[in-house]
TITOR-159630 format. One record per residue: residue number from 1; residue in one letter; x, y, z of N, C-alpha, C in turn. Coordinates in Angstrom, 1 decimal. Layout:
+-----+------+--------+--------+--------+--------+--------+--------+--------+--------+--------+
|  nr | rest |    n.x |    n.y |    n.z |   ca.x |   ca.y |   ca.z |    c.x |    c.y |    c.z |
+-----+------+--------+--------+--------+--------+--------+--------+--------+--------+--------+
| NUM |    a |      X |      Y |      Z |      X |      Y |      Z |      X |      Y |      Z |
...
+-----+------+--------+--------+--------+--------+--------+--------+--------+--------+--------+
//
This chain:
+-----+------+--------+--------+--------+--------+--------+--------+--------+--------+--------+
|  nr | rest |    n.x |    n.y |    n.z |   ca.x |   ca.y |   ca.z |    c.x |    c.y |    c.z |
+-----+------+--------+--------+--------+--------+--------+--------+--------+--------+--------+
|   1 |    x |   -2.0 | -115.4 | -207.6 |   -2.1 | -115.0 | -206.5 |   -4.1 | -114.6 | -207.3 |
|   2 |    x |   -5.1 | -114.6 | -206.1 |   -6.2 | -114.0 | -206.7 |   -6.1 | -113.0 | -205.8 |
|   3 |    x |   -6.9 | -111.5 | -206.1 |   -6.6 | -110.7 | -206.2 |   -8.3 | -110.7 | -205.2 |
|   4 |    x |   -7.7 | -110.4 | -203.4 |   -9.1 | -110.0 | -202.8 |   -9.6 | -108.7 | -203.0 |
|   5 |    x |  -10.8 | -109.3 | -203.1 |  -11.9 | -108.2 | -203.0 |  -12.3 | -107.5 | -201.8 |
|   6 |    x |  -12.8 | -106.4 | -201.9 |  -12.9 | -106.1 | -200.6 |  -14.6 | -105.6 | -201.3 |
|   7 |    x |  -15.3 | -105.9 | -199.8 |  -17.0 | -105.7 | -200.6 |  -17.3 | -104.2 | -199.7 |
|   8 |    x |  -18.2 | -103.3 | -200.4 |  -17.9 | -102.3 | -200.0 |  -19.6 | -102.2 | -199.5 |
|   9 |    x |  -19.9 | -101.3 | -199.1 |  -21.7 | -101.5 | -198.3 |  -21.9 | -100.0 | -199.0 |
|  10 |    x |  -23.4 |  -99.6 | -199.1 |  -23.9 |  -98.6 | -200.0 |  -23.3 |  -97.2 | -199.5 |
|  11 |    x |  -23.5 |  -97.8 | -197.6 |  -23.1 |  -96.1 | -197.3 |  -21.4 |  -96.0 | -197.1 |
|  12 |    x |  -21.2 |  -97.1 | -197.5 |  -19.5 |  -96.9 | -198.0 |  -19.2 |  -95.8 | -199.1 |
|  13 |    x |  -20.1 |  -96.7 | -200.0 |  -19.9 |  -96.1 | -201.9 |  -20.3 |  -94.5 | -201.5 |
|  14 |    x |  -21.4 |  -94.3 | -200.6 |  -22.8 |  -93.0 | -200.7 |  -21.1 |  -91.8 | -200.0 |
|  15 |    x |  -20.5 |  -92.8 | -199.3 |  -20.1 |  -91.4 | -198.1 |  -18.0 |  -91.6 | -200.0 |
|  16 |    x |  -17.0 |  -92.1 | -199.7 |  -16.8 |  -91.5 | -201.2 |  -17.5 |  -90.8 | -202.0 |
|  17 |    x |  -18.6 |  -91.4 | -202.7 |  -18.9 |  -90.2 | -203.7 |  -19.4 |  -89.2 | -202.9 |
|  18 |    x |  -19.6 |  -89.0 | -202.3 |  -19.8 |  -87.7 | -201.4 |  -18.5 |  -86.6 | -201.4 |
|  19 |    x |  -17.2 |  -87.3 | -200.6 |  -16.0 |  -86.6 | -200.3 |  -15.7 |  -86.7 | -201.7 |
|  20 |    x |  -15.7 |  -87.1 | -203.3 |  -15.3 |  -86.6 | -204.1 |  -15.9 |  -85.9 | -205.0 |
|  21 |    x |  -17.3 |  -85.4 | -204.8 |  -17.9 |  -84.5 | -205.3 |  -17.5 |  -83.5 | -204.0 |
|  22 |    x |  -17.3 |  -83.5 | -203.3 |  -16.7 |  -82.3 | -202.4 |  -15.6 |  -81.8 | -202.8 |
|  23 |    x |  -14.7 |  -82.8 | -203.3 |  -13.7 |  -82.6 | -203.5 |  -13.3 |  -81.6 | -205.4 |
|  24 |    x |  -14.3 |  -82.2 | -206.4 |  -14.1 |  -82.0 | -207.9 |  -15.4 |  -80.6 | -206.7 |
|  25 |    x |  -15.8 |  -80.2 | -206.5 |  -16.4 |  -79.4 | -206.4 |  -15.2 |  -77.3 | -205.3 |
|  26 |    x |  -15.1 |  -78.6 | -204.1 |  -13.7 |  -77.6 | -204.3 |  -12.3 |  -77.6 | -204.8 |
|  27 |    x |  -11.9 |  -78.7 | -206.3 |  -11.5 |  -77.9 | -207.5 |  -12.1 |  -76.8 | -208.3 |
|  28 |    x |  -13.1 |  -77.2 | -208.8 |  -13.8 |  -75.8 | -209.6 |  -14.3 |  -75.2 | -208.8 |
|  29 |    x |  -13.7 |  -74.8 | -207.8 |  -13.9 |  -73.4 | -207.5 |  -12.5 |  -72.6 | -207.4 |
|  30 |    x |  -12.2 |  -73.1 | -206.5 |  -10.3 |  -73.1 | -206.9 |   -9.7 |  -72.9 | -208.4 |
|  31 |    x |  -10.4 |  -74.0 | -209.2 |  -10.1 |  -73.5 | -210.8 |  -10.9 |  -71.7 | -210.9 |
|  32 |    x |  -12.0 |  -71.8 | -210.6 |  -12.7 |  -70.7 | -211.1 |  -12.5 |  -69.6 | -210.2 |
|  33 |    x |  -11.9 |  -68.8 | -208.9 |  -10.7 |  -68.0 | -208.8 |  -10.2 |  -68.0 | -209.1 |
|  34 |    x |   -9.4 |  -69.3 | -210.1 |   -7.9 |  -68.7 | -210.4 |   -8.1 |  -67.8 | -211.8 |
|  35 |    x |   -9.0 |  -69.3 | -212.8 |  -10.1 |  -68.6 | -213.8 |  -11.1 |  -66.9 | -213.5 |
|  36 |    x |  -11.6 |  -66.3 | -212.4 |  -11.6 |  -65.5 | -212.2 |  -10.6 |  -64.3 | -212.4 |
|  37 |    x |   -9.3 |  -64.7 | -211.5 |   -8.4 |  -63.6 | -211.4 |   -7.6 |  -63.4 | -212.5 |
|  38 |    x |   -7.7 |  -64.6 | -213.6 |   -7.1 |  -64.5 | -214.7 |   -7.6 |  -63.5 | -216.2 |
|  39 |    x |   -9.1 |  -63.6 | -215.5 |   -9.8 |  -63.4 | -216.3 |   -9.9 |  -61.6 | -216.4 |
|  40 |    x |   -9.6 |  -61.1 | -214.0 |   -9.6 |  -59.9 | -214.5 |   -8.1 |  -59.4 | -214.8 |
|  41 |    x |   -7.1 |  -59.9 | -214.2 |   -6.2 |  -59.5 | -215.0 |   -6.1 |  -59.7 | -216.3 |
|  42 |    x |   -6.8 |  -60.0 | -217.2 |   -6.7 |  -59.9 | -218.3 |   -7.4 |  -58.7 | -219.4 |
|  43 |    x |   -8.4 |  -58.2 | -218.5 |   -9.5 |  -57.1 | -217.9 |   -8.6 |  -55.8 | -218.3 |
|  44 |    x |   -7.7 |  -56.4 | -216.9 |   -7.0 |  -55.3 | -216.5 |   -5.6 |  -54.6 | -217.6 |
|  45 |    x |   -5.1 |  -55.7 | -218.2 |   -4.1 |  -55.5 | -219.7 |   -5.2 |  -55.5 | -220.4 |
|  46 |    x |   -6.3 |  -55.4 | -220.7 |   -6.7 |  -55.1 | -222.3 |   -7.4 |  -53.7 | -222.0 |
|  47 |    x |   -7.8 |  -53.1 | -220.9 |   -7.9 |  -51.7 | -220.2 |   -6.4 |  -50.9 | -220.4 |
|  48 |    x |   -5.5 |  -51.3 | -220.1 |   -4.2 |  -50.7 | -220.4 |   -3.5 |  -50.8 | -221.7 |
|  49 |    x |   -3.9 |  -51.6 | -221.8 |   -3.9 |  -51.5 | -223.7 |   -4.6 |  -51.2 | -224.5 |
|  50 |    x |   -5.5 |  -51.1 | -224.2 |   -6.9 |  -50.0 | -224.6 |   -6.4 |  -48.4 | -224.9 |
|  51 |    x |   -6.1 |  -47.9 | -223.3 |   -5.9 |  -46.2 | -222.9 |   -4.4 |  -46.4 | -223.8 |
|  52 |    x |   -3.0 |  -47.0 | -223.6 |   -2.4 |  -47.1 | -224.3 |   -2.4 |  -46.9 | -225.7 |
|  53 |    x |   -2.9 |  -47.4 | -226.1 |   -3.2 |  -47.4 | -228.1 |   -4.5 |  -46.0 | -228.6 |
|  54 |    x |   -5.9 |  -46.6 | -227.3 |   -5.9 |  -43.9 | -226.8 |   -5.1 |  -43.0 | -227.1 |
|  55 |    x |   -4.1 |  -42.8 | -226.1 |   -3.4 |  -42.4 | -225.6 |   -2.3 |  -41.9 | -227.6 |
|  56 |    x |   -1.1 |  -43.2 | -227.9 |   -0.4 |  -42.9 | -228.8 |   -1.4 |  -42.8 | -229.9 |
|  57 |    x |   -2.7 |  -43.4 | -230.6 |   -3.1 |  -42.5 | -231.1 |   -3.5 |  -41.2 | -230.9 |
|  58 |    x |   -3.7 |  -41.0 | -230.0 |   -4.5 |  -39.0 | -230.1 |   -2.5 |  -38.1 | -230.5 |
|  59 |    x |   -1.8 |  -39.2 | -229.7 |   -0.3 |  -38.7 | -229.5 |    0.1 |  -38.2 | -231.5 |
|  60 |    x |    0.1 |  -39.4 | -231.8 |   -0.2 |  -39.2 | -233.5 |   -1.2 |  -38.3 | -234.1 |
|  61 |    x |   -1.7 |  -38.6 | -233.9 |   -2.9 |  -37.7 | -233.8 |   -2.1 |  -36.0 | -234.1 |
|  62 |    x |   -1.5 |  -35.8 | -232.8 |   -1.7 |  -34.2 | -232.8 |   -0.2 |  -33.7 | -233.5 |
|  63 |    x |    0.6 |  -35.2 | -233.7 |    1.7 |  -35.3 | -234.6 |    1.5 |  -35.1 | -235.9 |
|  64 |    x |    0.5 |  -35.8 | -236.7 |    0.3 |  -35.4 | -237.7 |   -0.3 |  -34.1 | -237.8 |
|  65 |    x |   -1.3 |  -34.1 | -236.6 |   -1.7 |  -32.5 | -236.9 |   -1.0 |  -31.5 | -237.3 |
|  66 |    x |    0.7 |  -31.4 | -236.2 |    1.7 |  -30.5 | -236.6 |    1.9 |  -30.5 | -238.2 |
|  67 |    x |    2.3 |  -32.0 | -237.9 |    3.4 |  -31.8 | -239.1 |    3.0 |  -30.9 | -240.5 |
|  68 |    x |    0.8 |  -31.7 | -240.3 |    0.3 |  -30.8 | -241.6 |   -0.3 |  -29.5 | -241.3 |
|  69 |    x |    0.3 |  -29.6 | -240.2 |    0.2 |  -27.7 | -240.1 |    1.5 |  -27.1 | -239.9 |
|  70 |    x |    3.0 |  -27.6 | -240.2 |    4.3 |  -27.4 | -241.2 |    4.3 |  -27.8 | -242.3 |
|  71 |    x |    3.3 |  -28.2 | -242.6 |    3.6 |  -28.3 | -244.4 |    2.8 |  -27.5 | -245.4 |
|  72 |    x |    2.1 |  -27.0 | -244.6 |    0.6 |  -25.6 | -244.5 |    1.6 |  -24.4 | -244.8 |
|  73 |    x |    2.2 |  -24.5 | -243.8 |    2.6 |  -23.0 | -243.4 |    4.6 |  -23.4 | -244.6 |
|  74 |    x |    4.4 |  -24.0 | -244.8 |    5.6 |  -23.9 | -245.9 |    5.4 |  -24.0 | -247.0 |
|  75 |    x |    4.1 |  -24.8 | -247.0 |    3.4 |  -24.2 | -248.6 |    3.1 |  -23.2 | -249.4 |
|  76 |    x |    3.0 |  -22.6 | -247.9 |    1.7 |  -21.2 | -248.3 |    3.5 |  -19.9 | -248.6 |
|  77 |    x |    4.1 |  -19.8 | -247.4 |    5.6 |  -19.7 | -247.8 |    5.9 |  -19.9 | -249.6 |
|  78 |    x |    5.8 |  -20.9 | -249.9 |    6.3 |  -21.2 | -251.2 |    5.6 |  -20.5 | -251.8 |
|  79 |    x |    4.3 |  -20.6 | -251.7 |    3.4 |  -19.4 | -252.8 |    4.2 |  -18.4 | -252.5 |
|  80 |    x |    4.1 |  -18.0 | -251.3 |    4.2 |  -15.7 | -251.2 |    5.6 |  -15.6 | -252.0 |
|  81 |    x |    6.7 |  -16.2 | -252.0 |    8.0 |  -16.1 | -252.0 |    8.0 |  -16.5 | -253.3 |
|  82 |    x |    7.1 |  -17.5 | -253.4 |    7.0 |  -17.3 | -255.9 |    6.5 |  -15.8 | -256.4 |
|  83 |    x |    5.0 |  -15.8 | -255.2 |    4.8 |  -14.1 | -255.5 |    5.1 |  -12.7 | -255.3 |
|  84 |    x |    6.2 |  -12.9 | -254.0 |    7.1 |  -12.3 | -254.4 |    8.5 |  -11.9 | -255.3 |
|  85 |    x |    8.3 |  -12.9 | -256.4 |    9.6 |  -13.0 | -257.2 |    9.2 |  -13.0 | -258.1 |
|  86 |    x |    7.6 |  -13.6 | -258.8 |    6.3 |  -12.8 | -259.8 |    6.5 |  -11.6 | -260.2 |
|  87 |    x |    5.6 |  -11.0 | -258.7 |    6.2 |   -9.8 | -258.5 |    7.3 |   -9.0 | -259.7 |
|  88 |    x |    8.3 |   -9.1 | -258.1 |    9.8 |   -8.6 | -258.9 |    9.8 |   -8.5 | -260.3 |
|  89 |    x |    9.7 |   -9.6 | -261.2 |    9.4 |   -9.9 | -262.4 |    9.0 |   -9.0 | -263.5 |
|  90 |    x |    7.9 |   -9.7 | -262.6 |    6.4 |   -8.2 | -263.2 |    7.3 |   -6.6 | -263.1 |
|  91 |    x |    7.6 |   -6.2 | -262.9 |    7.5 |   -5.1 | -262.5 |    8.7 |   -4.8 | -263.0 |
|  92 |    x |   10.1 |   -5.3 | -263.8 |   10.8 |   -5.8 | -264.5 |   10.5 |   -5.1 | -265.6 |
|  93 |    x |    9.5 |   -6.3 | -265.5 |    9.1 |   -6.5 | -266.8 |    8.6 |   -4.7 | -267.3 |
|  94 |    x |    7.6 |   -4.4 | -266.8 |    7.2 |   -3.7 | -266.6 |    7.5 |   -2.0 | -266.6 |
|  95 |    x |    8.7 |   -2.2 | -266.2 |    9.6 |   -1.1 | -266.2 |   10.4 |   -1.1 | -267.4 |
|  96 |    x |   10.9 |   -2.1 | -268.3 |   11.2 |   -2.5 | -269.4 |   10.5 |   -2.3 | -270.5 |
|  97 |    x |    9.5 |   -2.2 | -270.3 |    8.3 |   -2.6 | -271.2 |    7.8 |   -1.2 | -271.4 |
|  98 |    x |    7.7 |   -0.4 | -270.4 |    8.4 |    1.0 | -270.0 |    8.9 |    2.3 | -271.0 |
|  99 |    x |   10.4 |    1.5 | -270.8 |   11.7 |    2.0 | -271.5 |   11.7 |    1.7 | -272.7 |
| 100 |    x |   11.1 |    0.6 | -272.5 |   11.4 |    0.6 | -274.4 |    9.8 |    1.2 | -275.2 |
| 101 |    x |    9.1 |    1.4 | -274.6 |    7.9 |    2.6 | -275.5 |    8.5 |    3.7 | -275.4 |
| 102 |    x |    9.0 |    4.0 | -274.3 |    9.3 |    5.6 | -273.9 |   10.9 |    5.2 | -275.6 |
| 103 |    x |   11.4 |    4.9 | -276.0 |   12.8 |    4.4 | -276.4 |   12.2 |    4.4 | -277.9 |
| 104 |    x |   11.2 |    3.7 | -277.9 |   10.7 |    3.5 | -280.0 |   10.2 |    4.7 | -280.1 |
| 105 |    x |    8.7 |    6.2 | -278.9 |    8.9 |    7.2 | -278.9 |   10.0 |    8.3 | -279.1 |
| 106 |    x |   11.4 |    8.0 | -278.8 |   12.1 |    9.0 | -278.8 |   12.8 |    8.3 | -280.9 |
| 107 |    x |   12.2 |    7.5 | -280.9 |   13.1 |    7.3 | -282.6 |   12.3 |    7.1 | -282.8 |
| 108 |    x |   11.2 |    7.3 | -282.7 |   10.1 |    7.7 | -283.8 |    9.8 |    9.3 | -283.9 |
| 109 |    x |   10.4 |   10.6 | -282.9 |   10.7 |   11.6 | -283.0 |   12.0 |   12.0 | -283.6 |
| 110 |    x |   13.3 |   11.2 | -283.1 |   14.5 |   11.4 | -284.3 |   14.1 |   11.3 | -286.0 |
| 111 |    x |   13.3 |   10.3 | -286.7 |   13.0 |    9.8 | -287.6 |   12.1 |   11.1 | -287.9 |
| 112 |    x |   11.6 |   12.1 | -287.1 |   11.3 |   12.4 | -287.4 |   11.2 |   14.0 | -288.0 |
| 113 |    x |   13.1 |   14.3 | -287.3 |   13.8 |   15.6 | -287.5 |   14.1 |   14.6 | -288.9 |
| 114 |    x |   15.1 |   13.4 | -288.6 |   16.3 |   13.7 | -290.4 |   15.0 |   13.5 | -290.8 |
| 115 |    x |   13.7 |   13.4 | -290.8 |   12.6 |   13.6 | -292.1 |   12.7 |   15.3 | -292.7 |
| 116 |    x |   12.6 |   15.9 | -291.8 |   12.8 |   17.3 | -292.3 |   14.4 |   17.6 | -292.5 |
| 117 |    x |   15.5 |   17.6 | -291.9 |   16.7 |   18.2 | -292.0 |   17.0 |   17.2 | -293.8 |
| 118 |    x |   16.5 |   16.2 | -294.2 |   16.9 |   15.6 | -295.5 |   16.3 |   15.9 | -296.4 |
| 119 |    x |   14.7 |   16.6 | -295.6 |   13.0 |   17.4 | -296.7 |   14.7 |   19.2 | -296.7 |
| 120 |    x |   14.9 |   19.6 | -296.0 |   15.9 |   20.4 | -295.9 |   17.2 |   21.5 | -296.9 |
| 121 |    x |   17.4 |   19.7 | -296.8 |   18.7 |   20.0 | -297.0 |   18.8 |   20.0 | -298.3 |
| 122 |    x |   17.2 |   19.5 | -299.1 |   17.3 |   19.3 | -301.1 |   17.0 |   21.4 | -301.4 |
| 123 |    x |   16.2 |   21.6 | -300.1 |   15.7 |   22.9 | -300.4 |   17.0 |   23.4 | -300.7 |
| 124 |    x |   18.2 |   23.1 | -298.9 |   19.6 |   23.9 | -299.5 |   20.0 |   23.7 | -300.1 |
| 125 |    x |   20.7 |   22.6 | -301.2 |   21.0 |   23.0 | -302.1 |   20.9 |   23.3 | -303.0 |
| 126 |    x |   19.2 |   23.0 | -303.4 |   18.7 |   24.1 | -304.8 |   18.7 |   26.1 | -303.7 |
| 127 |    x |   19.2 |   26.2 | -303.3 |   19.6 |   27.8 | -302.3 |   20.6 |   27.7 | -302.8 |
| 128 |    x |   21.5 |   26.2 | -301.8 |   23.0 |   27.0 | -302.0 |   23.2 |   27.2 | -303.9 |
| 129 |    x |   22.7 |   26.3 | -304.7 |   23.0 |   26.2 | -306.0 |   22.6 |   27.9 | -306.7 |
| 130 |    x |   21.2 |   28.3 | -306.2 |   20.9 |   29.4 | -307.3 |   21.3 |   30.4 | -306.3 |
| 131 |    x |   22.1 |   30.5 | -305.4 |   23.3 |   31.6 | -305.4 |   24.5 |   31.7 | -305.8 |
| 132 |    x |   25.2 |   30.9 | -306.1 |   26.6 |   30.8 | -307.1 |   26.1 |   30.6 | -308.0 |
| 133 |    x |   24.7 |   30.8 | -308.5 |   23.8 |   31.1 | -309.9 |   23.9 |   32.0 | -310.1 |
| 134 |    x |   23.2 |   33.2 | -309.2 |   22.7 |   35.1 | -308.6 |   24.1 |   35.0 | -308.9 |
| 135 |    x |   24.8 |   35.0 | -307.5 |   26.5 |   35.4 | -307.5 |   27.8 |   36.0 | -309.4 |
| 136 |    x |   27.4 |   34.2 | -309.5 |   27.6 |   34.5 | -310.9 |   27.4 |   36.1 | -311.9 |
| 137 |    x |   26.2 |   35.7 | -311.9 |   24.8 |   36.5 | -312.9 |   25.5 |   38.2 | -312.3 |
| 138 |    x |   25.8 |   38.1 | -310.6 |   26.0 |   40.0 | -310.1 |   27.3 |   40.3 | -311.0 |
| 139 |    x |   28.2 |   38.3 | -310.8 |   29.5 |   39.5 | -310.8 |   29.9 |   39.2 | -312.5 |
| 140 |    x |   29.4 |   39.3 | -313.4 |   29.4 |   39.0 | -314.7 |   28.5 |   40.9 | -314.8 |
| 141 |    x |   27.3 |   40.6 | -314.2 |   26.7 |   42.7 | -314.6 |   28.3 |   43.0 | -313.7 |
| 142 |    x |   28.3 |   43.8 | -312.9 |   29.2 |   44.0 | -312.0 |   30.2 |   44.3 | -313.2 |
| 143 |    x |   30.8 |   43.4 | -313.3 |   32.3 |   43.7 | -314.0 |   32.1 |   44.2 | -315.2 |
| 144 |    x |   30.9 |   44.1 | -316.2 |   30.4 |   45.0 | -317.0 |   30.3 |   46.7 | -317.5 |
| 145 |    x |   29.5 |   46.8 | -315.1 |   29.6 |   48.2 | -315.2 |   30.7 |   48.8 | -314.8 |
| 146 |    x |   31.8 |   48.2 | -315.0 |   32.8 |   48.8 | -314.5 |   33.7 |   48.9 | -315.4 |
+-----+------+--------+--------+--------+--------+--------+--------+--------+--------+--------+
//
């Protein structure tokens, strides 16, 4: 069966086109409203996200600063402890050096005293020997007188 063709007038076509354009305009307005709402929601989400990122960065910066300050305090304490330990060692070394120097001086004095005694011993041996010889001579002379 052949299809039946409807005849359309220009006025009908104009009315159909007007309805189509009105519907397209309404659909476009609805889509624009939805897109505008989506854009606003996206802008709000991005603003919140950037605010949160900024806060997180600030918090991290504070933590990093605190960590750096703590590290600086620990390093400073380490240097102070090392300085105290080195001061104790140097004091101990200086005391030991002073004692060694004093001991050296005492050894030198003792050595001088030993040298003097040894020198004196040599003379005493001579004096003792001479005393014995004199005693013998006196004994011999006194015997003859008797």
